N, CA and C atoms as an extended XYZ file, in Angstrom:
429
Properties=species:S:1:pos:R:3:atomname:S:1:resname:S:1:resid:I:1 pbc="F F F"
N       120.167       85.382      102.636 N   MET     1
C       120.548       85.866      104.023 CA  MET     1
C       120.063       87.648      104.143 C   MET     1
N       120.214       88.246      102.928 N   TYR     2
C       119.884       89.362      102.971 CA  TYR     2
C       118.348       89.589      103.232 C   TYR     2
N       117.561       88.898      102.381 N   LYS     3
C       116.051       88.872      102.612 CA  LYS     3
C       115.941       88.420      104.369 C   LYS     3
N       116.511       87.630      104.753 N   LYS     4
C       115.996       87.300      106.086 CA  LYS     4
C       116.453       88.347      107.085 C   LYS     4
N       117.498       89.104      106.768 N   TYR     5
C       117.987       90.303      107.608 CA  TYR     5
C       116.925       91.506      107.503 C   TYR     5
N       116.364       91.588      106.189 N   LEU     6
C       115.292       92.678      106.072 CA  LEU     6
C       114.201       92.279      107.032 C   LEU     6
N       113.629       90.917      106.754 N   ASP     7
C       112.509       90.541      107.655 CA  ASP     7
C       112.897       90.873      109.005 C   ASP     7
N       114.087       90.509      109.697 N   MET     8
C       114.062       90.927      111.005 CA  MET     8
C       114.362       92.192      111.348 C   MET     8
N       114.529       93.053      110.369 N   ALA     9
C       114.444       94.587      110.655 CA  ALA     9
C       112.902       95.122      110.903 C   ALA     9
N       112.008       94.387      109.898 N   ASP    10
C       110.733       94.571      109.963 CA  ASP    10
C       110.109       94.219      111.194 C   ASP    10
N       110.298       93.017      111.718 N   ARG    11
C       109.786       92.543      112.793 CA  ARG    11
C       110.047       93.267      113.924 C   ARG    11
N       111.326       93.810      113.809 N   ILE    12
C       111.625       94.996      115.030 CA  ILE    12
C       110.584       96.035      115.005 C   ILE    12
N       110.498       96.630      113.983 N   SER    13
C       109.399       97.742      113.846 CA  SER    13
C       108.087       97.299      114.152 C   SER    13
N       107.701       96.266      113.880 N   ASP    14
C       106.379       95.422      114.546 CA  ASP    14
C       106.316       95.388      116.112 C   ASP    14
N       107.476       95.073      116.532 N   ARG    15
C       107.346       94.832      117.850 CA  ARG    15
C       107.419       96.217      118.679 C   ARG    15
N       108.054       97.224      117.948 N   ARG    16
C       108.347       98.746      118.566 CA  ARG    16
C       106.772       98.974      118.740 C   ARG    16
N       106.154       98.957      117.515 N   GLN    17
C       104.885       99.713      117.521 CA  GLN    17
C       103.751       98.759      118.418 C   GLN    17
N       103.804       97.427      118.555 N   THR    18
C       103.069       96.929      119.455 CA  THR    18
C       103.692       97.368      121.008 C   THR    18
N       104.621       97.696      121.126 N   SER    19
C       105.283       98.424      122.579 CA  SER    19
C       104.644       99.537      122.676 C   SER    19
N       104.627      100.481      121.586 N   ASN    20
C       103.944      101.712      121.792 CA  ASN    20
C       102.458      101.775      122.051 C   ASN    20
N       101.698      100.557      121.389 N   ASN    21
C       100.362      100.603      121.584 CA  ASN    21
C       100.016      100.202      123.071 C   ASN    21
N       101.009       99.351      123.573 N   TYR    22
C       100.996       98.615      125.055 CA  TYR    22
C       100.837      100.006      125.916 C   TYR    22
N       102.340      100.823      125.862 N   PHE    23
C       102.342      101.755      126.973 CA  PHE    23
C       101.379      103.177      126.638 C   PHE    23
N       100.858      103.258      125.265 N   LEU    24
C        99.725      104.321      125.226 CA  LEU    24
C        98.497      103.820      125.880 C   LEU    24
N        98.115      102.649      125.726 N   ALA    25
C        96.899      102.044      126.607 CA  ALA    25
C        97.205      102.166      127.990 C   ALA    25
N        98.380      101.868      128.385 N   LEU    26
C        98.576      101.931      129.974 CA  LEU    26
C        98.386      103.249      130.469 C   LEU    26
N        99.149      104.159      129.905 N   ASN    27
C        98.953      105.457      130.118 CA  ASN    27
C        97.737      106.215      130.187 C   ASN    27
N        97.048      105.775      129.264 N   THR    28
C        95.743      106.346      128.873 CA  THR    28
C        94.817      105.585      130.077 C   THR    28
N        94.953      104.742      130.504 N   ALA    29
C        94.211      103.849      131.665 CA  ALA    29
C        94.512      104.313      132.905 C   ALA    29
N        95.935      104.950      133.163 N   ILE    30
C        96.354      105.515      134.346 CA  ILE    30
C        95.802      106.897      134.512 C   ILE    30
N        95.745      107.580      133.525 N   VAL    31
C        95.106      108.961      133.621 CA  VAL    31
C        93.582      108.935      133.824 C   VAL    31
N        92.985      107.911      133.091 N   GLY    32
C        91.592      107.844      133.277 CA  GLY    32
C        91.204      107.337      134.900 C   GLY    32
N        92.122      106.578      135.520 N   LEU    33
C        91.879      106.050      136.752 CA  LEU    33
C        92.188      107.285      137.826 C   LEU    33
N        93.096      107.834      137.346 N   VAL    34
C        93.549      109.095      138.258 CA  VAL    34
C        92.289      110.022      138.288 C   VAL    34
N        92.078      110.298      137.050 N   GLY    35
C        90.654      111.261      136.878 CA  GLY    35
C        89.413      110.816      137.614 C   GLY    35
N        89.279      109.219      137.451 N   TYR    36
C        87.963      108.917      138.113 CA  TYR    36
C        88.128      108.999      139.694 C   TYR    36
N        89.243      108.715      140.126 N   SER    37
C        89.450      108.763      141.457 CA  SER    37
C        89.506      110.208      142.181 C   SER    37
N        89.661      111.236      141.350 N   ARG    38
C        89.870      112.344      141.926 CA  ARG    38
C        88.404      112.921      141.624 C   ARG    38
N        87.577      112.889      140.710 N   LEU    39
C        86.421      113.243      140.351 CA  LEU    39
C        85.202      112.495      140.734 C   LEU    39
N        85.194      111.389      140.124 N   GLY    40
C        84.220      110.522      140.531 CA  GLY    40
C        84.007      110.083      141.901 C   GLY    40
N        85.127      110.014      142.537 N   LEU    41
C        84.900      109.896      144.079 CA  LEU    41
C        85.436      110.588      145.183 C   LEU    41
N        85.373      111.829      144.788 N   GLN    42
C        85.818      112.959      145.394 CA  GLN    42
C        85.634      112.905      146.903 C   GLN    42
N        84.349      112.662      147.343 N   ASP    43
C        84.107      112.876      148.698 CA  ASP    43
C        84.704      111.708      149.709 C   ASP    43
N        85.637      110.639      149.045 N   THR    44
C        86.263      109.689      150.033 CA  THR    44
C        87.512      110.132      150.593 C   THR    44
N        88.084      111.362      150.034 N   GLY    45
C        89.122      111.876      150.562 CA  GLY    45
C        90.384      111.378      150.505 C   GLY    45
N        91.181      111.439      151.877 N   PHE    46
C        92.622      111.342      151.708 CA  PHE    46
C        93.231      109.900      151.248 C   PHE    46
N        92.419      108.891      151.178 N   PHE    47
C        93.105      107.589      150.619 CA  PHE    47
C        93.076      107.698      149.060 C   PHE    47
N        92.047      108.278      148.434 N   LEU    48
C        91.928      108.332      147.004 CA  LEU    48
C        92.793      109.331      146.560 C   LEU    48
N        93.122      110.465      147.274 N   ASN    49
C        94.288      111.324      146.993 CA  ASN    49
C        95.669      110.762      147.047 C   ASN    49
N        95.962      109.977      148.003 N   ARG    50
C        97.293      109.297      148.116 CA  ARG    50
C        97.512      108.291      146.984 C   ARG    50
N        96.264      107.555      146.697 N   LEU    51
C        96.351      106.704      145.848 CA  LEU    51
C        96.664      107.238      144.358 C   LEU    51
N        96.092      108.563      144.202 N   ALA    52
C        96.202      108.990      142.749 CA  ALA    52
C        97.743      109.564      142.705 C   ALA    52
N        98.272      109.970      143.897 N   TRP    53
C        99.556      110.546      143.603 CA  TRP    53
C       100.546      109.337      143.480 C   TRP    53
N       100.311      108.128      144.134 N   ILE    54
C       101.033      107.002      143.697 CA  ILE    54
C       100.848      106.344      142.257 C   ILE    54
N        99.732      106.429      141.835 N   ILE    55
C        99.483      106.178      140.361 CA  ILE    55
C       100.154      106.873      139.354 C   ILE    55
N       100.122      108.259      139.782 N   SER    56
C       100.864      109.123      138.882 CA  SER    56
C       102.393      108.985      138.841 C   SER    56
N       102.668      108.807      140.139 N   ILE    57
C       104.125      108.440      140.141 CA  ILE    57
C       104.725      107.017      139.398 C   ILE    57
N       103.610      106.102      139.514 N   VAL    58
C       104.026      104.777      138.809 CA  VAL    58
C       103.867      105.194      137.198 C   VAL    58
N       103.032      106.175      136.790 N   GLY    59
C       102.876      106.738      135.448 CA  GLY    59
C       104.120      107.302      135.049 C   GLY    59
N       104.821      108.075      135.813 N   ILE    60
C       106.047      108.790      135.346 CA  ILE    60
C       107.247      107.605      135.251 C   ILE    60
N       107.262      106.675      136.014 N   ILE    61
C       108.133      105.563      135.786 CA  ILE    61
C       107.999      104.807      134.518 C   ILE    61
N       106.561      104.605      134.423 N   ILE    62
C       106.316      103.586      133.141 CA  ILE    62
C       106.652      104.566      132.034 C   ILE    62
N       106.550      105.959      132.038 N   CYS    63
C       106.812      106.884      130.635 CA  CYS    63
C       108.438      106.705      130.444 C   CYS    63
N       109.119      106.478      131.456 N   PHE    64
C       110.793      106.525      131.306 CA  PHE    64
C       110.964      105.269      130.666 C   PHE    64
N       110.482      104.089      131.378 N   VAL    65
C       110.530      102.833      130.498 CA  VAL    65
C       110.241      102.863      129.114 C   VAL    65
N       109.002      103.278      128.788 N   TRP    66
C       108.666      103.579      127.649 CA  TRP    66
C       109.530      104.548      126.638 C   TRP    66
N       109.876      105.650      126.971 N   TYR    67
C       111.247      106.633      126.346 CA  TYR    67
C       112.293      105.410      126.214 C   TYR    67
N       112.657      104.810      127.358 N   ARG    68
C       114.052      104.024      127.031 CA  ARG    68
C       113.760      102.889      125.926 C   ARG    68
N       112.426      102.382      126.008 N   MET    69
C       112.137      101.375      124.921 CA  MET    69
C       112.309      101.575      123.607 C   MET    69
N       111.765      103.071      123.384 N   VAL    70
C       111.799      103.918      121.842 CA  VAL    70
C       113.077      104.197      121.658 C   VAL    70
N       113.991      104.614      122.641 N   ARG    71
C       115.385      104.821      122.232 CA  ARG    71
C       116.097      103.628      121.709 C   ARG    71
N       115.774      102.423      122.603 N   SER    72
C       116.530      101.165      122.455 CA  SER    72
C       116.043      100.762      120.993 C   SER    72
N       114.878      100.564      120.525 N   TYR    73
C       114.314      100.193      119.286 CA  TYR    73
C       114.940      101.052      118.230 C   TYR    73
N       115.234      102.456      118.366 N   LYS    74
C       115.730      103.122      117.448 CA  LYS    74
C       116.983      102.825      117.267 C   LYS    74
N       118.038      102.445      118.274 N   ASP    75
C       119.329      102.333      118.356 CA  ASP    75
C       119.327      100.709      117.562 C   ASP    75
N       118.613       99.870      117.696 N   LEU    76
C       118.656       98.536      117.150 CA  LEU    76
C       118.316       98.630      115.735 C   LEU    76
N       117.178       99.559      115.221 N   ASN    77
C       116.826       99.633      113.956 CA  ASN    77
C       118.044      100.231      113.522 C   ASN    77
N       118.912      101.426      113.833 N   SER    78
C       119.909      102.059      113.109 CA  SER    78
C       120.888      101.048      112.850 C   SER    78
N       121.207      100.111      113.632 N   GLY    79
C       122.100       99.207      113.705 CA  GLY    79
C       121.844       98.284      112.609 C   GLY    79
N       120.741       97.591      112.439 N   LYS    80
C       120.443       96.588      111.444 CA  LYS    80
C       120.440       97.363      110.077 C   LYS    80
N       120.024       98.771      109.973 N   PHE    81
C       119.957       99.514      108.686 CA  PHE    81
C       121.520       99.705      108.161 C   PHE    81
N       122.300       99.839      108.991 N   LYS    82
C       123.926      100.003      108.772 CA  LYS    82
C       124.450       98.549      108.172 C   LYS    82
N       123.984       97.686      108.953 N   VAL    83
C       124.456       96.059      108.422 CA  VAL    83
C       123.696       95.822      106.944 C   VAL    83
N       122.640       96.357      106.752 N   ILE    84
C       121.965       96.158      105.444 CA  ILE    84
C       122.627       97.047      104.418 C   ILE    84
N       122.950       98.151      104.933 N   HIS    85
C       123.811       99.022      103.814 CA  HIS    85
C       125.183       98.323      103.560 C   HIS    85
N       125.792       97.861      104.490 N   GLN    86
C       127.071       96.823      104.343 CA  GLN    86
C       126.831       95.749      103.282 C   GLN    86
N       125.561       95.151      103.570 N   ILE    87
C       125.378       93.852      102.924 CA  ILE    87
C       125.166       94.285      101.545 C   ILE    87
N       124.467       95.479      101.304 N   GLU    88
C       124.076       96.036       99.849 CA  GLU    88
C       125.275       96.298       99.124 C   GLU    88
N       126.573       96.631       99.599 N   LYS    89
C       127.697       96.885       98.975 CA  LYS    89
C       128.233       95.711       98.147 C   LYS    89
N       127.588       94.581       98.621 N   LEU    90
C       127.929       93.112       97.971 CA  LEU    90
C       127.104       92.800       96.951 C   LEU    90
N       126.122       93.562       96.760 N   LEU    91
C       125.002       93.353       95.755 CA  LEU    91
C       125.060       93.905       94.527 C   LEU    91
N       124.361       93.640       93.439 N   PRO    92
C       124.300       94.464       92.142 CA  PRO    92
C       123.595       95.754       92.397 C   PRO    92
N       122.318       95.631       93.178 N   ILE    93
C       121.536       96.751       93.273 CA  ILE    93
C       121.487       97.151       94.781 C   ILE    93
N       121.297       98.275       95.020 N   ARG    94
C       121.441       98.888       96.588 CA  ARG    94
C       119.944       99.613       96.858 C   ARG    94
N       119.131       99.013       96.849 N   PRO    95
C       117.734       99.717       96.949 CA  PRO    95
C       117.552      100.708       98.211 C   PRO    95
N       118.120      100.229       99.388 N   PHE    96
C       117.960      100.819      100.676 CA  PHE    96
C       118.831      102.212      100.970 C   PHE    96
N       120.059      101.795      100.231 N   ASP    97
C       120.950      102.989       99.989 CA  ASP    97
C       120.550      103.978       99.165 C   ASP    97
N       119.959      103.695       98.088 N   ALA    98
C       119.522      104.619       97.069 CA  ALA    98
C       118.521      105.290       97.674 C   ALA    98
N       117.404      104.753       98.479 N   GLU    99
C       116.190      105.417       99.259 CA  GLU    99
C       116.864      106.288      100.167 C   GLU    99
N       118.023      105.918      100.902 N   TRP   100
C       118.410      106.845      101.694 CA  TRP   100
C       119.048      108.166      101.240 C   TRP   100
N       119.743      108.010      100.070 N   ASP   101
C       120.194      109.152       99.239 CA  ASP   101
C       118.897      110.117       98.846 C   ASP   101
N       118.090      109.415       98.357 N   ILE   102
C       116.994      110.643       97.943 CA  ILE   102
C       116.334      111.124       99.370 C   ILE   102
N       116.379      110.535      100.352 N   LEU   103
C       115.842      111.116      101.457 CA  LEU   103
C       116.805      112.086      102.440 C   LEU   103
N       118.011      112.297      101.570 N   GLY   104
C       118.979      113.173      101.903 CA  GLY   104
C       119.782      112.604      103.124 C   GLY   104
N       119.900      111.335      103.317 N   ARG   105
C       120.285      110.411      104.391 CA  ARG   105
C       119.928      111.167      105.805 C   ARG   105
N       118.684      111.702      106.009 N   GLY   106
C       118.334      111.939      107.244 CA  GLY   106
C       118.701      113.211      107.792 C   GLY   106
N       119.531      114.135      106.774 N   LYS   107
C       119.944      115.298      107.198 CA  LYS   107
C       119.173      116.510      107.018 C   LYS   107
N       118.069      116.111      105.993 N   ASP   108
C       117.220      117.159      105.631 CA  ASP   108
C       115.839      116.855      106.122 C   ASP   108
N       115.360      117.726      106.879 N   ARG   109
C       113.843      117.593      107.738 CA  ARG   109
C       112.736      117.939      106.418 C   ARG   109
N       113.030      118.656      105.401 N   GLN   110
C       112.154      118.618      104.673 CA  GLN   110
C       112.063      117.260      103.756 C   GLN   110
N       112.849      116.551      103.296 N   LEU   111
C       112.736      115.520      102.976 CA  LEU   111
C       112.448      114.206      103.703 C   LEU   111
N       112.971      114.058      104.824 N   TYR   112
C       112.393      113.077      105.738 CA  TYR   112
C       112.679      113.425      107.162 C   TYR   112
N       111.575      112.948      107.864 N   LEU   113
C       111.735      113.134      109.307 CA  LEU   113
C       111.364      111.864      110.021 C   LEU   113
N       112.422      111.503      110.675 N   PRO   114
C       112.201      109.779      110.954 CA  PRO   114
C       111.032      110.005      112.055 C   PRO   114
N       110.141      108.843      112.183 N   PHE   115
C       109.142      108.574      113.156 CA  PHE   115
C       109.533      108.735      114.592 C   PHE   115
N       110.908      108.365      114.736 N   THR   116
C       111.413      108.213      116.163 CA  THR   116
C       111.293      109.573      116.755 C   THR   116
N       111.693      110.690      115.856 N   HIS   117
C       111.867      112.022      116.206 CA  HIS   117
C       110.544      112.459      116.939 C   HIS   117
N       109.419      112.236      116.204 N   LEU   118
C       108.027      112.566      116.724 CA  LEU   118
C       107.594      111.455      117.919 C   LEU   118
N       107.895      110.329      117.602 N   GLU   119
C       107.411      109.155      118.659 CA  GLU   119
C       107.926      109.230      120.166 C   GLU   119
N       109.387      109.766      120.146 N   ILE   120
C       110.094      109.827      121.506 CA  ILE   120
C       109.420      110.915      122.429 C   ILE   120
N       108.422      111.955      121.892 N   TYR   121
C       107.913      112.952      122.718 CA  TYR   121
C       106.671      112.575      123.458 C   TYR   121
N       105.989      111.431      122.733 N   VAL   122
C       104.739      110.727      123.466 CA  VAL   122
C       104.848      110.614      124.849 C   VAL   122
N       106.092      109.785      125.082 N   PRO   123
C       105.893      109.388      126.550 CA  PRO   123
C       106.628      110.554      127.510 C   PRO   123
N       107.113      111.551      127.039 N   LEU   124
C       107.300      112.843      127.623 CA  LEU   124
C       106.236      113.491      127.769 C   LEU   124
N       105.119      113.588      127.175 N   VAL   125
C       104.127      114.182      127.072 CA  VAL   125
C       103.238      113.701      128.487 C   VAL   125
N       102.966      112.321      128.184 N   PHE   126
C       102.327      111.674      129.509 CA  PHE   126
C       103.132      111.795      130.871 C   PHE   126
N       104.415      111.731      130.824 N   ALA   127
C       104.924      112.153      131.803 CA  ALA   127
C       104.977      113.443      132.608 C   ALA   127
N       104.679      114.507      131.536 N   LEU   128
C       104.560      115.789      132.110 CA  LEU   128
C       102.896      116.088      132.623 C   LEU   128
N       102.024      115.078      131.853 N   LEU   129
C       100.588      114.956      132.336 CA  LEU   129
C       100.817      114.626      133.760 C   LEU   129
N       101.326      113.460      133.904 N   HIS   130
C       101.546      112.659      135.298 CA  HIS   130
C       102.151      113.790      136.594 C   HIS   130
N       103.107      114.433      136.108 N   LEU   131
C       103.573      115.336      136.797 CA  LEU   131
C       102.717      116.425      137.042 C   LEU   131
N       101.841      116.941      136.232 N   GLY   132
C       100.858      118.041      136.536 CA  GLY   132
C        99.900      117.682      137.289 C   GLY   132
N        99.569      116.417      137.104 N   ILE   133
C        98.337      115.751      138.174 CA  ILE   133
C        99.007      115.816      139.638 C   ILE   133
N       100.113      115.532      139.608 N   ILE   134
C       100.772      115.461      141.155 CA  ILE   134
C       100.754      116.806      141.667 C   ILE   134
N       101.146      117.881      140.720 N   ILE   135
C       101.465      119.313      141.035 CA  ILE   135
C       100.037      119.645      141.406 C   ILE   135
N        99.030      119.482      140.662 N   ALA   136
C        97.673      119.766      140.750 CA  ALA   136
C        97.003      119.197      142.154 C   ALA   136
N        97.222      118.177      142.771 N   PHE   137
C        96.820      117.643      143.947 CA  PHE   137
C        97.442      118.289      145.008 C   PHE   137
N        98.787      118.569      144.744 N   PHE   138
C        99.354      119.307      145.884 CA  PHE   138
C        98.843      120.786      146.125 C   PHE   138
N        98.554      121.536      144.818 N   PHE   139
C        98.121      122.763      145.131 CA  PHE   139
C        96.695      122.798      145.483 C   PHE   139
N        95.816      121.865      145.199 N   VAL   140
C        94.576      121.820      145.454 CA  VAL   140
C        94.315      121.138      146.989 C   VAL   140
N        94.817      120.497      147.383 N   LYS   141
C        95.141      120.209      149.006 CA  LYS   141
C        95.390      121.222      149.780 C   LYS   141
N        96.367      122.216      149.150 N   GLN   142
C        96.722      123.364      150.013 CA  GLN   142
C        95.874      124.266      150.431 C   GLN   142
N        94.984      124.698      149.282 N   MET   143
C        93.842      125.250      149.388 CA  MET   143
C        92.957      125.415      150.153 C   MET   143
């Protein structure tokens, strides 16, 4: 049962990475599409400017969904590891608990900085990029 639960925790990490790859590719495509519509087809005017705005707004919404998924996976993994620690109390050895002790139980950033603490900023950076594109279109149109 312990081994099966460890496998479940590992599969969540795999799904999390697959989700991150999907959202990263999607946001990269959106930024590329907006850039192409703005620079590559600049002379077509009003329609593509509106389209770029809409695409950038959709990008911000996608970033919010991505951010929430990262948080959700983090919370799910945290819960799973709490259960793993509880199961380990019944076992003769406690490898995850020992590892957590070695890493300062997540309180010392010199010993351990969870990936989530970095990962959570990626959708925020893309959302700011999308917002910057919207602001740029507004100021460029006004000039």
